[in-house]
C-alpha positions in Angstrom: -3.2 21.1 52.9 -4.9 22.5 55.8 -7.9 20.2 57.3 -11.4 21.7 56.1 -12.9 22.0 59.1 -10.6 21.2 62.3 -7.5 22.8 63.6 -5.1 21.6 66.2 -6.8 22.2 69.7 -10.3 21.8 68.5 -12.6 19.3 70.3 -12.6 16.1 68.8 -16.2 15.7 66.6 -15.7 11.7 67.3 -15.9 11.0 71.0 -17.0 14.6 72.0 -14.5 14.3 75.0 -10.9 14.8 73.5 -9.1 17.4 71.5 -7.3 16.8 68.6 -3.8 17.9 67.7 -0.8 17.7 64.8 0.1 14.2 64.1 3.6 13.5 63.7 3.8 12.7 60.3 1.2 14.2 57.8 -0.8 12.1 55.4 0.9 12.2 51.8 0.0 11.6 48.3 2.1 11.7 45.1 1.2 12.6 41.9 3.7 12.1 39.0 3.2 13.3 35.5 5.3 12.8 32.5 6.8 15.8 30.6 9.9 16.6 28.1 12.9 17.1 29.4 12.8 20.9 28.2 9.7 22.5 27.9 9.0 25.6 25.5 6.1 28.3 25.6 6.0 30.1 22.1 4.7 33.8 22.4 3.1 35.2 19.4 3.0 38.9 19.7 0.0 40.7 17.6 1.8 42.9 15.2 -0.6 46.1 13.7 0.7 48.3 10.4 -0.5 51.4 9.6 -2.6 50.8 6.0 -1.1 54.4 5.5 2.7 55.2 6.6 3.3 51.3 7.2 4.4 51.8 10.7 4.3 48.3 12.6 3.3 48.3 16.0 4.3 44.6 18.1 2.6 43.8 21.5 4.4 44.0 24.4 5.7 40.4 25.7 4.3 39.6 29.3 6.4 41.0 31.9 7.9 37.8 33.1 9.2 36.2 30.1 12.9 37.5 30.4 15.5 38.1 27.8 17.2 34.7 27.4 15.9 32.2 25.1 17.3 29.5 27.7 16.9 29.6 30.9 19.5 28.0 33.8 17.3 25.2 34.2 17.8 24.3 30.6 21.5 24.4 30.7 21.3 22.2 33.9 19.0 19.8 32.6 20.9 19.3 29.4 24.2 18.8 31.5 22.8 16.4 33.7 21.5 14.2 31.1 24.5 14.5 29.3 27.5 14.3 31.7 25.4 12.6 34.8 23.3 10.2 32.9 25.5 9.3 29.8 22.6 10.7 27.4 24.3 11.7 23.9 23.3 15.0 22.4 21.7 13.1 19.4 19.7 10.9 21.4 18.4 14.0 23.5 17.6 15.8 20.3 15.8 12.6 19.1 13.5 13.0 22.0 13.1 16.2 22.1 12.0 16.2 18.3 9.3 13.5 19.0 7.7 15.3 21.5 7.3 18.5 19.1 10.1 20.6 21.1 13.1 20.4 18.6 16.5 20.9 20.3 19.3 20.6 18.1 22.4 18.9 19.3 24.8 21.9 18.3 21.9 24.2 20.3 22.8 22.1 23.1 26.6 22.0 22.7 26.1 25.7 22.9 23.9 26.1 26.0 26.3 23.8 28.1 29.6 25.4 26.6 28.3 28.9 27.4 26.9 27.9 31.1 30.4 25.9 31.6 32.7 29.1 31.2 30.3 30.7 33.9 31.1 28.0 36.2 34.7 27.6 35.9 35.5 29.3 39.3 33.6 26.6 41.1 35.6 23.9 39.5 38.8 26.1 40.6 37.7 26.5 44.2 37.0 22.6 43.9 40.3 21.7 43.2 41.9 24.1 45.7 40.1 22.4 48.1 40.7 19.2 47.0 44.4 19.6 47.5 44.1 20.0 51.2 42.1 16.5 51.6 43.7 14.1 54.1 43.0 11.3 52.0 42.8 11.1 48.2 42.0 8.4 46.1 43.1 8.1 42.1 43.0 6.5 39.0 42.0 6.6 35.5 40.3 4.8 32.3 40.8 5.4 28.8 39.2 7.8 26.7 39.0 9.0 23.0 39.5 12.8 22.3 39.3 12.9 18.3 41.4 16.1 18.2 43.8 14.2 20.2 44.3 11.1 17.8 43.3 12.0 14.4 46.1 10.8 12.2 45.4 13.2 9.9 46.0 16.3 12.2 49.6 17.6 13.0 50.9 15.8 16.3 49.3 17.7 19.3 51.7 18.8 22.0 51.4 17.0 25.0 50.9 18.4 28.6 54.2 19.4 30.3 53.9 16.7 32.7 53.0 14.1 30.4 55.4 12.0 28.1 56.1 13.9 24.8 55.8 11.0 22.7 52.7 9.5 24.6 49.6 8.6 22.5 47.1 7.4 24.7 44.4 9.7 26.1 42.6 8.9 29.5 39.9 10.2 32.2 41.8 10.6 35.5 39.6 10.3 38.6 40.3 11.9 42.1 38.3 11.8 45.3 39.8 13.8 47.5 38.2 13.5 51.3 38.4 16.5 53.7 36.8 17.4 56.8 34.2 14.6 56.3 33.4 15.6 52.5 34.3 14.3 49.4 35.2 16.2 46.4 35.4 14.4 42.9 37.6 15.7 39.8 37.9 14.4 36.6 40.6 15.4 34.3 41.0 14.0 30.4 44.1 14.2 28.3 47.7 12.3 27.8 48.4 12.4 31.5 47.9 9.5 33.7 46.3 9.8 37.0 49.6 10.4 39.1 50.4 13.2 36.8 46.7 14.8 37.7 47.0 14.2 41.0 50.5 15.8 41.2 48.9 19.0 39.3 46.3 19.3 42.1 48.6 18.8 45.0 50.5 21.7 43.7 48.0 23.8 45.4 48.4 21.9 48.9 49.1 24.0 51.7 52.9 23.8 52.4 51.9 23.3 56.5 49.8 20.1 55.9 51.3 16.6 56.3 51.5 14.2 53.4 47.9 12.9 52.7 47.2 9.3 52.3 47.1 8.2 48.4 44.9 5.4 47.9 45.6 3.8 44.4 46.0 0.3 42.6 49.4 -0.9 42.6 50.0 0.5 38.9 53.3 2.7 38.7 51.5 5.4 36.5 49.1 6.2 39.7 51.9 7.6 41.9 52.6 11.2 41.5 56.5 11.3 40.9 56.9 15.0 42.1 55.2 14.8 45.4 55.4 12.2 48.1 52.7 10.9 49.4 51.7 8.0 52.0 50.8 5.3 49.7 48.1 2.7 50.2 46.9 0.0 48.0 43.6 -1.1 47.1 42.4 -4.1 49.0 39.8 -4.6 47.0 42.5 -5.7 43.9 44.2 -8.1 46.4 40.7 -9.5 47.0 39.3 -9.6 43.2 42.3 -12.1 42.1 41.6 -14.6 44.3 38.1 -14.4 43.2 38.9 -14.4 39.9 40.6 -17.9 40.4 38.1 -19.3 42.9 36.5 -21.9 40.7 40.0 -23.6 40.4 41.4 -23.0 44.0 38.0 -23.2 45.7 39.4 -24.2 49.1 42.6 -21.7 49.4 40.1 -19.0 47.8 37.4 -19.3 50.4 39.9 -19.1 53.3 41.1 -15.8 52.1 37.6 -14.4 51.2 36.6 -15.3 54.7 39.4 -13.4 56.3 38.8 -10.1 54.2 35.1 -10.7 54.6 35.9 -10.2 58.7 37.9 -7.1 57.7 35.3 -5.3 55.9 32.5 -6.4 58.4 34.7 -4.7 61.1 35.3 -1.7 58.7 31.5 -1.6 58.4 30.8 -1.4 62.3 33.6 1.4 62.5 31.5 3.6 59.9 28.1 2.7 61.5 29.3 3.9 65.1 31.0 6.8 63.6 34.2 6.2 65.0 37.0 9.0 64.4 40.1 7.8 62.6 42.1 6.9 65.7 39.3 5.1 67.2 38.7 3.1 63.7 42.8 2.6 63.9 42.4 1.3 67.8 39.4 -1.0 66.4 41.1 -2.6 63.6 44.3 -3.3 65.3 42.3 -5.1 67.9 39.8 -6.9 65.3 41.5 -7.0 62.0 45.1 -7.3 62.5 45.0 -11.1 64.1 43.2 -12.0 61.1 45.6 -10.2 58.8 48.3 -11.3 60.6 47.2 -15.1 60.4 46.6 -14.4 56.4 50.1 -13.1 55.7 51.3 -16.3 57.6 49.4 -18.9 55.4 50.3 -16.5 52.4 54.1 -17.0 52.9 53.5 -20.7 53.7 51.9 -21.4 50.4 55.1 -20.2 48.5 57.9 -21.2 50.6 56.6 -24.6 51.5 55.7 -25.1 47.9 52.1 -26.2 48.3 50.9 -23.6 45.4 52.8 -23.2 42.0 53.9 -19.6 41.9 53.0 -19.3 38.1 49.6 -20.6 38.5 46.7 -18.3 39.0 46.4 -18.9 43.0 50.2 -18.4 43.2 50.0 -15.0 41.1 47.0 -13.5 43.2 49.2 -14.8 46.8 52.3 -13.2 45.1 50.4 -9.7 44.2 49.6 -9.8 48.2 52.8 -10.4 49.4 54.6 -8.0 47.0 52.0 -5.2 48.4 51.5 -6.2 51.8 52.7 -3.5 53.2 50.4 -0.5 51.1 47.6 -3.1 51.5 47.5 -3.1 55.2 48.4 0.9 55.8 44.7 0.5 57.4 46.1 -1.2 60.5 49.0 1.5 61.0 48.0 4.9 59.9 44.5 6.7 60.9 42.0 7.3 58.3 43.8 4.9 55.6 40.8 3.4 53.5 40.6 -0.2 52.6 39.9 0.3 49.1 39.9 2.6 46.1 36.0 1.9 45.2 35.0 5.2 45.6 37.1 6.3 42.8 36.5 3.3 40.5 32.7 3.9 40.9 33.5 8.0 40.1 34.9 6.6 36.8 32.1 4.6 36.0 30.5 8.2 34.8 33.3 8.9 32.0 32.9 4.9 31.1 29.3 5.6 30.6 29.9 8.5 28.3 32.6 6.4 26.6 30.1 3.8 26.0 27.4 5.7 24.9 28.7 9.1 23.1 32.1 6.9 22.0 34.4 10.2 22.1 35.1 13.7 22.9 35.5 15.4 19.4 38.0 18.6 20.8 40.0 19.2 23.9 37.7 22.0 24.7 34.6 19.3 24.6 36.6 17.3 27.2 37.3 20.2 29.5 33.5 20.9 29.5 32.8 17.2 30.3 35.3 17.3 33.1 33.9 20.4 34.3 30.2 19.1 34.9 31.3 15.8 35.8 33.2 17.2 38.7 30.2 19.3 39.9 27.7 17.0 39.2 29.3 13.9 40.9 30.6 16.1 43.9 27.0 17.0 44.7 26.2 13.4 44.3 28.8 12.5 46.9 27.6 15.0 49.5 23.9 14.5 49.2 22.9 17.4 47.1 20.7 18.2 44.4 22.8 18.5 41.1 20.5 19.9 39.4 19.7 23.0 41.8 23.2 23.8 42.2 23.9 23.8 38.6 21.0 26.2 38.0 21.9 28.7 41.3 25.6 28.8 39.8 24.2 29.8 36.5 21.9 32.3 38.1 24.8 33.8 40.2 27.8 33.7 37.9 28.7 37.3 39.0 28.8 36.4 42.7 30.3 33.0 42.1 33.5 34.5 40.4 34.1 37.3 43.2 33.6 34.5 46.1 34.1 30.9 44.9 34.3 29.7 48.4 30.9 30.6 49.1 29.4 28.4 46.4 30.3 25.1 47.1 27.8 22.2 46.9 27.7 22.0 51.0 27.5 25.9 51.4 25.8 27.7 48.6 22.2 27.1 50.3 23.4 29.0 53.2 25.0 32.0 50.6 21.2 32.0 48.9 20.0 32.5 52.5 22.2 35.3 53.3 21.7 36.9 49.9 18.2 36.8 50.4 18.2 38.4 54.0 20.1 41.2 52.5 18.1 42.1 49.5 16.2 45.3 49.9 12.8 43.8 49.1 13.4 41.5 52.6 
């Protein structure tokens, strides 16, 4: 909004001596208005009938109405509410109905299922790029898919890499770090996290070194077919001391203070944007002495019989000692993370869906949910607007299918700009 009477370079109307210039920051007013998640416009086209021949003449629709009843933004909004925010279809149906804009749950599913099919190439490309990551995080959580657990149905054949008699259903989360970007993937079915990670890493380029894999100490998180450099989550080890701190306050406080120093050092390395090699050298200088001190203390507690091995504190110490090498990989390998928190935070999307919607009805429903959660959370991890991203994928489905690598969350804006510059109108 330009000034009504002044522009940069004009004489100052107050002191009459100086000149005005553009301020560094403009004044800003924000006005927020409420509206339904999905809006609609109804066009009533006048119809005229000849009283003699009966022919009907219908008014033309406005030129900008378009052919589709539901636009790309509608699909993006429903997907974000359902798979990004955990709002079940039936709740959105009630909300839209109370606002006078009915949107049945079945219609919502049809919309997201159709748009999800158009976005499949983007997910396939994300999986391909995630397989090239130098650090991969994985974990899983329980999920329910009615088609996979209905006792009245015939047994469902498990995935090829899953145990044939496995009954459990899980959602696996995988976070891959590649060139400073983070890619989120979700997979729902009988497979465990390690099996899903193995399936992703099958697309890894043969000339790349083994990736660092961050997970907890559960064996089901490790891919059996492929070898990785395994790091275990230091936060899991820390959590065990937190859980028994009320019963062993002095001992647990000692451990927690040492780990606090380590995490503070890691935060310093991140704030200073150190390279993996610089971060490793920094941790060796600042964190390794504290971790060596902690290791000596852990050994002494058990071997000198200061702690009962079967007590809560003894079990926490035993866990740390048993997995010490994998818990301290960050002291020996550049780029190794401290914990698996980024993956556990990603799985909260699946957990939120499970708490609010309770289950997926079919395997196809789970597949669509995994697709949208993967695209939405990848956008969030990279600071990209997921609503805008999903909308542009929908609008450019043919271009996405032809060149999916050009339509990733971190480069799709550049692709749109190139297309705009090449258009005849420009």
